[in-house]
C-alpha atoms as a printed R data frame, in Angstrom:
    type eleno elety resid chain resno       x       y       z
1   ATOM     1    CA   MET     A     1   0.004  -0.099  -0.029
2   ATOM     2    CA   GLN     A     2   1.328   3.328  -0.888
3   ATOM     3    CA   ARG     A     3   1.515   5.682   2.224
4   ATOM     4    CA   SER     A     4   2.582   9.016   1.046
5   ATOM     5    CA   ASN     A     5   1.237  12.374  -0.216
6   ATOM     6    CA   THR     A     6   0.148  12.208  -3.929
7   ATOM     7    CA   SER     A     7   1.674  15.166  -5.888
8   ATOM     8    CA   LEU     A     8  -0.328  17.511  -8.107
9   ATOM     9    CA   THR     A     9  -0.701  16.164 -11.664
10  ATOM    10    CA   SER     A    10   0.405  17.906 -14.713
11  ATOM    11    CA   ASN     A    11  -3.142  17.434 -16.141
12  ATOM    12    CA   PRO     A    12  -4.781  20.978 -15.991
13  ATOM    13    CA   SER     A    13  -8.153  19.609 -14.998
14  ATOM    14    CA   GLU     A    14  -6.891  17.489 -12.316
15  ATOM    15    CA   THR     A    15  -4.516  20.274 -10.977
16  ATOM    16    CA   ALA     A    16  -7.593  22.658 -10.832
17  ATOM    17    CA   MET     A    17  -9.470  20.037  -8.744
18  ATOM    18    CA   ASN     A    18  -6.676  19.644  -6.419
19  ATOM    19    CA   PHE     A    19  -6.432  23.377  -5.750
20  ATOM    20    CA   ARG     A    20 -10.088  23.491  -5.208
21  ATOM    21    CA   LEU     A    21  -9.785  20.531  -2.810
22  ATOM    22    CA   LEU     A    22  -6.901  22.330  -0.999
23  ATOM    23    CA   ALA     A    23  -9.019  25.520  -0.558
24  ATOM    24    CA   LEU     A    24 -11.752  23.391   0.805
25  ATOM    25    CA   LEU     A    25  -9.480  21.659   3.300
26  ATOM    26    CA   VAL     A    26  -8.050  24.894   4.490
27  ATOM    27    CA   SER     A    27 -11.727  25.954   5.245
28  ATOM    28    CA   VAL     A    28 -12.010  23.241   7.819
29  ATOM    29    CA   PHE     A    29 -11.298  25.128  11.087
30  ATOM    30    CA   ALA     A    30 -11.171  24.616  14.826
31  ATOM    31    CA   ILE     A    31 -13.664  26.621  16.956
32  ATOM    32    CA   THR     A    32 -12.826  27.851  20.561
33  ATOM    33    CA   ALA     A    33 -15.045  28.934  23.299
34  ATOM    34    CA   CYS     A    34 -14.146  32.492  22.937
35  ATOM    35    CA   GLY     A    35 -17.431  34.493  22.295
36  ATOM    36    CA   VAL     A    36 -19.388  31.388  21.764
37  ATOM    37    CA   ASP     A    37 -21.881  31.093  24.671
38  ATOM    38    CA   SER     A    38 -25.515  30.806  23.077
39  ATOM    39    CA   ALA     A    39 -27.489  27.542  22.591
40  ATOM    40    CA   VAL     A    40 -29.267  26.484  19.367
41  ATOM    41    CA   VAL     A    41 -33.050  26.631  19.472
42  ATOM    42    CA   ALA     A    42 -35.342  24.093  17.641
43  ATOM    43    CA   ASP     A    43 -35.673  26.124  14.358
44  ATOM    44    CA   ASP     A    44 -31.931  26.136  13.827
45  ATOM    45    CA   LEU     A    45 -31.774  22.419  13.555
46  ATOM    46    CA   ASP     A    46 -32.190  21.074  10.181
47  ATOM    47    CA   GLU     A    47 -33.750  17.481  10.011
48  ATOM    48    CA   VAL     A    48 -31.158  16.096   7.738
49  ATOM    49    CA   ASP     A    49 -28.302  13.589   8.018
50  ATOM    50    CA   SER     A    50 -24.765  12.944   7.117
51  ATOM    51    CA   SER     A    51 -25.779  10.981   4.090
52  ATOM    52    CA   ALA     A    52 -24.443  11.093   0.351
53  ATOM    53    CA   GLU     A    53 -27.554  12.578  -1.203
54  ATOM    54    CA   VAL     A    54 -25.634  15.182  -3.272
55  ATOM    55    CA   MET     A    55 -22.530  13.854  -4.877
56  ATOM    56    CA   ASP     A    56 -19.757  16.352  -5.593
57  ATOM    57    CA   GLU     A    57 -16.030  16.325  -6.238
58  ATOM    58    CA   LEU     A    58 -15.181  15.825  -2.586
59  ATOM    59    CA   SER     A    59 -16.732  12.450  -2.582
60  ATOM    60    CA   ILE     A    60 -14.265  11.276  -5.177
61  ATOM    61    CA   SER     A    61 -11.282  13.211  -3.917
62  ATOM    62    CA   ARG     A    62  -8.365  11.627  -2.244
63  ATOM    63    CA   GLY     A    63  -9.164  11.147   1.570
64  ATOM    64    CA   ARG     A    64  -6.750  10.134   4.226
65  ATOM    65    CA   PHE     A    65  -6.582   7.318   6.747
66  ATOM    66    CA   GLU     A    66  -5.649   8.657  10.139
67  ATOM    67    CA   THR     A    67  -4.294   6.469  12.986
68  ATOM    68    CA   PHE     A    68  -4.341   7.044  16.724
69  ATOM    69    CA   VAL     A    69  -4.060   5.085  19.965
70  ATOM    70    CA   GLY     A    70  -7.398   4.811  22.024
71  ATOM    71    CA   GLN     A    71  -8.010   5.295  25.657
72  ATOM    72    CA   ASP     A    72  -7.758   1.518  25.892
73  ATOM    73    CA   GLY     A    73  -4.224   1.448  24.641
74  ATOM    74    CA   ARG     A    74  -5.315  -0.237  21.271
75  ATOM    75    CA   SER     A    75  -4.474   1.028  17.828
76  ATOM    76    CA   TYR     A    76  -7.255   2.517  15.590
77  ATOM    77    CA   PHE     A    77  -7.710   4.133  12.385
78  ATOM    78    CA   HIS     A    78 -10.447   6.122  10.608
79  ATOM    79    CA   LEU     A    79 -10.995   7.279   7.067
80  ATOM    80    CA   LEU     A    80 -11.681  10.848   6.334
81  ATOM    81    CA   ALA     A    81 -12.957  12.042   2.954
82  ATOM    82    CA   GLY     A    82 -11.324  14.899   1.228
83  ATOM    83    CA   ASN     A    83 -13.521  17.334   3.248
84  ATOM    84    CA   GLY     A    84 -12.579  16.107   6.619
85  ATOM    85    CA   GLU     A    85 -15.710  14.089   7.120
86  ATOM    86    CA   LYS     A    86 -15.098  10.736   8.930
87  ATOM    87    CA   VAL     A    87 -16.636   7.991   6.792
88  ATOM    88    CA   LEU     A    88 -15.352   4.811   8.411
89  ATOM    89    CA   ALA     A    89 -14.012   3.844  11.779
90  ATOM    90    CA   SER     A    90 -11.966   0.767  12.559
91  ATOM    91    CA   GLN     A    91 -12.164  -1.775  15.402
92  ATOM    92    CA   GLY     A    92  -9.267  -1.810  17.969
93  ATOM    93    CA   TYR     A    93  -6.140  -3.504  17.040
94  ATOM    94    CA   ALA     A    94  -3.272  -4.838  19.439
95  ATOM    95    CA   SER     A    95  -0.554  -3.001  17.535
96  ATOM    96    CA   ALA     A    96   0.189  -0.299  14.925
97  ATOM    97    CA   SER     A    97   1.238  -2.806  12.476
98  ATOM    98    CA   SER     A    98  -2.065  -4.774  12.879
99  ATOM    99    CA   ALA     A    99  -3.869  -1.404  12.229
100 ATOM   100    CA   ALA     A   100  -1.877  -0.771   9.158
101 ATOM   101    CA   ALA     A   101  -2.885  -4.265   7.921
102 ATOM   102    CA   GLY     A   102  -6.459  -3.126   8.634
103 ATOM   103    CA   ILE     A   103  -6.101  -0.142   6.327
104 ATOM   104    CA   ASP     A   104  -4.876  -2.557   3.646
105 ATOM   105    CA   SER     A   105  -7.860  -4.669   4.081
106 ATOM   106    CA   VAL     A   106 -10.173  -1.588   3.932
107 ATOM   107    CA   GLN     A   107  -8.497  -0.571   0.573
108 ATOM   108    CA   ALA     A   108  -8.752  -4.147  -0.707
109 ATOM   109    CA   ASN     A   109 -12.287  -4.710   0.231
110 ATOM   110    CA   GLY     A   110 -13.864  -1.335   0.476
111 ATOM   111    CA   ALA     A   111 -13.887  -0.786  -3.368
112 ATOM   112    CA   ALA     A   112 -16.683  -3.152  -3.846
113 ATOM   113    CA   ALA     A   113 -20.312  -2.031  -2.522
114 ATOM   114    CA   ALA     A   114 -21.180  -5.724  -2.099
115 ATOM   115    CA   ASN     A   115 -18.805  -5.914   0.920
116 ATOM   116    CA   TYR     A   116 -20.870  -3.233   2.957
117 ATOM   117    CA   GLU     A   117 -23.865  -4.243   4.939
118 ATOM   118    CA   VAL     A   118 -26.483  -1.967   6.296
119 ATOM   119    CA   ARG     A   119 -27.580  -2.546  10.021
120 ATOM   120    CA   GLU     A   120 -30.122  -0.989  12.326
121 ATOM   121    CA   ALA     A   121 -29.950   0.664  15.788
122 ATOM   122    CA   SER     A   122 -32.607   0.453  18.632
123 ATOM   123    CA   ASP     A   123 -33.878   3.866  17.798
124 ATOM   124    CA   GLY     A   124 -34.418   3.149  14.139
125 ATOM   125    CA   SER     A   125 -31.057   4.846  13.042
126 ATOM   126    CA   SER     A   126 -28.999   3.061  10.519
127 ATOM   127    CA   TYR     A   127 -25.373   2.467   9.965
128 ATOM   128    CA   PHE     A   128 -23.216   0.133   7.682
129 ATOM   129    CA   VAL     A   129 -20.145  -2.033   8.119
130 ATOM   130    CA   LEU     A   130 -17.324  -3.091   5.820
131 ATOM   131    CA   LYS     A   131 -16.486  -6.664   5.765
132 ATOM   132    CA   ALA     A   132 -13.311  -8.630   4.601
133 ATOM   133    CA   GLY     A   133 -13.789 -11.751   2.627
134 ATOM   134    CA   ASN     A   134 -13.628 -13.931   5.767
135 ATOM   135    CA   GLY     A   135 -16.775 -11.852   7.141
136 ATOM   136    CA   ALA     A   136 -14.681 -10.067   9.695
137 ATOM   137    CA   ILE     A   137 -15.720  -6.403  10.252
138 ATOM   138    CA   ILE     A   138 -12.903  -3.974   9.232
139 ATOM   139    CA   GLY     A   139 -14.903  -0.537   9.179
140 ATOM   140    CA   VAL     A   140 -18.003   0.936  10.698
141 ATOM   141    CA   SER     A   141 -19.795   4.073   9.442
142 ATOM   142    CA   GLU     A   142 -21.340   6.950  11.410
143 ATOM   143    CA   MET     A   143 -24.923   6.788  12.247
144 ATOM   144    CA   TYR     A   144 -27.654   7.804   9.720
145 ATOM   145    CA   VAL     A   145 -31.319   8.809  10.359
146 ATOM   146    CA   SER     A   146 -32.517   6.205   7.776
147 ATOM   147    CA   LYS     A   147 -31.686   3.088   6.018
148 ATOM   148    CA   ALA     A   148 -31.948   4.897   2.627
149 ATOM   149    CA   ASN     A   149 -29.414   7.512   3.620
150 ATOM   150    CA   ALA     A   150 -26.920   4.749   4.832
151 ATOM   151    CA   GLU     A   151 -27.323   2.954   1.597
152 ATOM   152    CA   ARG     A   152 -26.569   6.180  -0.445
153 ATOM   153    CA   ALA     A   153 -23.714   6.988   1.688
154 ATOM   154    CA   ILE     A   154 -22.059   3.726   0.745
155 ATOM   155    CA   THR     A   155 -21.675   4.894  -2.748
156 ATOM   156    CA   SER     A   156 -19.602   7.888  -1.564
157 ATOM   157    CA   VAL     A   157 -17.533   5.742   0.737
158 ATOM   158    CA   VAL     A   158 -16.588   3.287  -2.114
159 ATOM   159    CA   LYS     A   159 -15.388   6.238  -4.171
160 ATOM   160    CA   VAL     A   160 -13.374   7.671  -1.284
161 ATOM   161    CA   VAL     A   161 -11.813   4.303  -0.684
162 ATOM   162    CA   VAL     A   162 -10.792   3.932  -4.235
163 ATOM   163    CA   ALA     A   163  -9.236   7.392  -4.425
164 ATOM   164    CA   THR     A   164  -7.358   7.470  -1.035
165 ATOM   165    CA   THR     A   165  -3.757   6.167  -0.537
166 ATOM   166    CA   LEU     A   166  -2.461   8.662   2.137
167 ATOM   167    CA   GLU     A   167  -1.949   7.523   5.887
168 ATOM   168    CA   THR     A   168  -1.152   9.835   8.530
169 ATOM   169    CA   ASN     A   169  -1.193  10.148  12.452
170 ATOM   170    CA   ALA     A   170  -4.351  11.805  13.840
171 ATOM   171    CA   PRO     A   171  -3.561  15.342  15.070
172 ATOM   172    CA   GLN     A   172  -2.743  15.711  18.776
173 ATOM   173    CA   THR     A   173  -4.887  18.392  20.212
174 ATOM   174    CA   ALA     A   174  -6.456  19.754  23.478
175 ATOM   175    CA   GLY     A   175  -9.616  18.704  22.010
176 ATOM   176    CA   ARG     A   176 -11.263  20.656  19.228
177 ATOM   177    CA   PHE     A   177 -14.423  21.315  17.108
178 ATOM   178    CA   GLU     A   178 -14.086  21.237  13.499
179 ATOM   179    CA   VAL     A   179 -16.623  22.576  11.038
180 ATOM   180    CA   PHE     A   180 -16.864  21.266   7.371
181 ATOM   181    CA   LYS     A   181 -19.254  20.866   4.407
182 ATOM   182    CA   GLY     A   182 -20.467  17.399   4.155
183 ATOM   183    CA   LEU     A   183 -20.751  15.026   1.146
184 ATOM   184    CA   ASP     A   184 -24.260  15.980   0.812
185 ATOM   185    CA   GLY     A   185 -23.656  19.744   0.828
186 ATOM   186    CA   LYS     A   186 -24.801  20.405   4.172
187 ATOM   187    CA   SER     A   187 -22.465  21.975   7.044
188 ATOM   188    CA   TYR     A   188 -21.505  19.766   9.903
189 ATOM   189    CA   PHE     A   189 -19.162  19.758  12.945
190 ATOM   190    CA   HIS     A   190 -17.418  17.039  14.752
191 ATOM   191    CA   LEU     A   191 -15.386  17.068  17.964
192 ATOM   192    CA   ARG     A   192 -11.930  15.561  18.198
193 ATOM   193    CA   ALA     A   193 -10.516  14.130  21.525
194 ATOM   194    CA   LYS     A   194  -7.005  14.842  22.654
195 ATOM   195    CA   ASN     A   195  -5.609  11.790  20.800
196 ATOM   196    CA   GLY     A   196  -7.305  12.977  17.466
197 ATOM   197    CA   GLU     A   197 -10.129  10.529  17.667
198 ATOM   198    CA   ILE     A   198 -13.366  11.943  16.384
199 ATOM   199    CA   VAL     A   199 -15.690  11.198  19.100
200 ATOM   200    CA   LEU     A   200 -18.907  13.181  18.186
201 ATOM   201    CA   GLN     A   201 -20.531  14.275  15.018
202 ATOM   202    CA   SER     A   202 -23.378  16.745  14.412
203 ATOM   203    CA   GLN     A   203 -26.590  16.691  12.519
204 ATOM   204    CA   GLY     A   204 -26.644  18.445   9.088
205 ATOM   205    CA   TYR     A   205 -27.302  22.255   8.817
206 ATOM   206    CA   SER     A   206 -28.111  24.423   6.108
207 ATOM   207    CA   SER     A   207 -25.442  26.760   6.622
208 ATOM   208    CA   ARG     A   208 -21.986  27.210   8.454
209 ATOM   209    CA   ALA     A   209 -23.353  29.713  10.772
210 ATOM   210    CA   LYS     A   210 -26.025  27.215  11.974
211 ATOM   211    CA   ALA     A   211 -23.189  24.574  12.253
212 ATOM   212    CA   THR     A   212 -21.287  26.884  14.445
213 ATOM   213    CA   ALA     A   213 -24.338  27.491  16.593
214 ATOM   214    CA   GLY     A   214 -24.526  23.805  16.930
215 ATOM   215    CA   VAL     A   215 -21.033  23.813  18.539
216 ATOM   216    CA   THR     A   216 -22.372  26.340  21.034
217 ATOM   217    CA   SER     A   217 -25.335  23.969  21.788
218 ATOM   218    CA   VAL     A   218 -22.782  21.052  22.458
219 ATOM   219    CA   GLN     A   219 -20.781  23.357  24.793
220 ATOM   220    CA   THR     A   220 -23.914  24.243  26.698
221 ATOM   221    CA   ASN     A   221 -25.788  21.013  26.764
222 ATOM   222    CA   GLY     A   222 -22.885  18.687  26.605
223 ATOM   223    CA   LEU     A   223 -21.909  19.598  30.293
224 ATOM   224    CA   ASN     A   224 -25.120  17.921  31.511
225 ATOM   225    CA   ALA     A   225 -24.801  14.098  31.720
226 ATOM   226    CA   ALA     A   226 -28.603  13.785  31.652
227 ATOM   227    CA   ARG     A   227 -28.567  15.113  28.146
228 ATOM   228    CA   TYR     A   228 -26.902  11.981  26.886
229 ATOM   229    CA   THR     A   229 -28.621   8.682  26.014
230 ATOM   230    CA   VAL     A   230 -26.707   5.453  25.394
231 ATOM   231    CA   LEU     A   231 -28.464   3.308  22.752
232 ATOM   232    CA   ALA     A   232 -27.982  -0.166  21.388
233 ATOM   233    CA   ALA     A   233 -27.512  -1.470  17.818
234 ATOM   234    CA   VAL     A   234 -29.020  -4.719  17.021
235 ATOM   235    CA   ASP     A   235 -25.588  -6.418  16.482
236 ATOM   236    CA   GLY     A   236 -24.463  -5.636  20.214
237 ATOM   237    CA   ARG     A   237 -22.705  -2.292  19.521
238 ATOM   238    CA   PHE     A   238 -23.524   0.936  21.308
239 ATOM   239    CA   TYR     A   239 -23.578   4.592  20.848
240 ATOM   240    CA   PHE     A   240 -24.873   7.623  22.457
241 ATOM   241    CA   THR     A   241 -26.919  10.834  21.381
242 ATOM   242    CA   LEU     A   242 -26.678  14.331  22.853
243 ATOM   243    CA   LYS     A   243 -30.004  16.255  22.985
244 ATOM   244    CA   ALA     A   244 -30.774  19.965  23.491
245 ATOM   245    CA   THR     A   245 -33.272  20.970  26.031
246 ATOM   246    CA   ASN     A   246 -36.148  20.706  23.495
247 ATOM   247    CA   GLY     A   247 -35.358  17.009  22.994
248 ATOM   248    CA   GLN     A   248 -33.621  17.404  19.640
249 ATOM   249    CA   VAL     A   249 -30.563  15.494  18.790
250 ATOM   250    CA   ILE     A   250 -27.628  17.768  18.335
251 ATOM   251    CA   ALA     A   251 -24.947  15.047  17.601
252 ATOM   252    CA   ARG     A   252 -24.243  11.267  17.653
253 ATOM   253    CA   SER     A   253 -21.153   9.431  18.789
254 ATOM   254    CA   GLN     A   254 -19.362   6.799  16.926
255 ATOM   255    CA   LEU     A   255 -20.249   3.175  17.558
256 ATOM   256    CA   TYR     A   256 -18.569   1.252  20.484
257 ATOM   257    CA   SER     A   257 -18.026  -2.499  20.954
258 ATOM   258    CA   THR     A   258 -19.522  -2.283  24.511
259 ATOM   259    CA   LYS     A   259 -21.994  -0.287  26.553
260 ATOM   260    CA   TRP     A   260 -19.156   0.603  29.077
261 ATOM   261    CA   ASN     A   261 -17.085   2.016  26.228
262 ATOM   262    CA   ALA     A   262 -20.024   4.202  25.062
263 ATOM   263    CA   GLU     A   263 -20.546   5.356  28.665
264 ATOM   264    CA   ARG     A   264 -16.747   6.118  28.793
265 ATOM   265    CA   GLY     A   265 -17.279   7.997  25.486
266 ATOM   266    CA   VAL     A   266 -19.960  10.187  27.264
267 ATOM   267    CA   GLU     A   267 -17.396  11.027  30.038
268 ATOM   268    CA   THR     A   268 -14.759  11.997  27.443
269 ATOM   269    CA   VAL     A   269 -17.118  14.375  25.696
270 ATOM   270    CA   ILE     A   270 -18.122  15.964  28.961
271 ATOM   271    CA   GLY     A   271 -14.488  16.456  29.849
272 ATOM   272    CA   LEU     A   272 -13.692  18.046  26.483
273 ATOM   273    CA   VAL     A   273 -16.393  20.695  26.633
274 ATOM   274    CA   GLN     A   274 -15.656  21.734  30.272
275 ATOM   275    CA   PRO     A   275 -14.767  25.477  30.253
276 ATOM   276    CA   THR     A   276 -11.372  24.755  31.749
277 ATOM   277    CA   ASN     A   277 -10.472  22.589  28.549
278 ATOM   278    CA   ARG     A   278 -11.626  25.211  25.989
């Protein structure tokens, strides 16, 4: 597997696309707590999802695999599309070399839509898994509000896998929010933990300003443990949602292998949004 940056091509049209991609990547930014202290109201939240309803050049651009060490000491990776959106996350591995082999397996198996399987959570949300030839799960998606959205997202992920060769370490941070435009054209934010892991992803918003307000809502509501709900998927995995005071879901977590890990994920998010950590 090639693990290096791909240089700009001499083809003018591809060069132009690369420059547009670079500009879009530059637009992904971290938000601090300074001057951000108001909550999102019901009308600000759009009932959409991080699906692949609208395809654009980002969905077929070169993404990147990011590797990191989890709180459990195991090695992980996730796959980001060209816009910074997380589209697949791995299981935990005993070593960095095993995680690297997992990336190879994603690249070998992720190019075929037949290797993806859509599954359901207890609240009706959907997600998909990527399987190797032996049936082992090598990647898990984010949560989607419907099965149809998850099925459409698979098309995007296949294109991202095919185009991606870059592998890098996840950025070490103090914990930060990042706002970006999703593969469906909506605006989103996600929250990175200190090890670079993406632990929370938002609903979709119709504008960057509303996504930024969504960050404020997480910083306000995310301090209250009662705003989190841990839910089960039909295959034994768990995840959690964060809701505003009106009961609307602001963001969802990734999928965890156990309920205990999901509960630890809640604790991680609460710690990250504490004013002392902003």
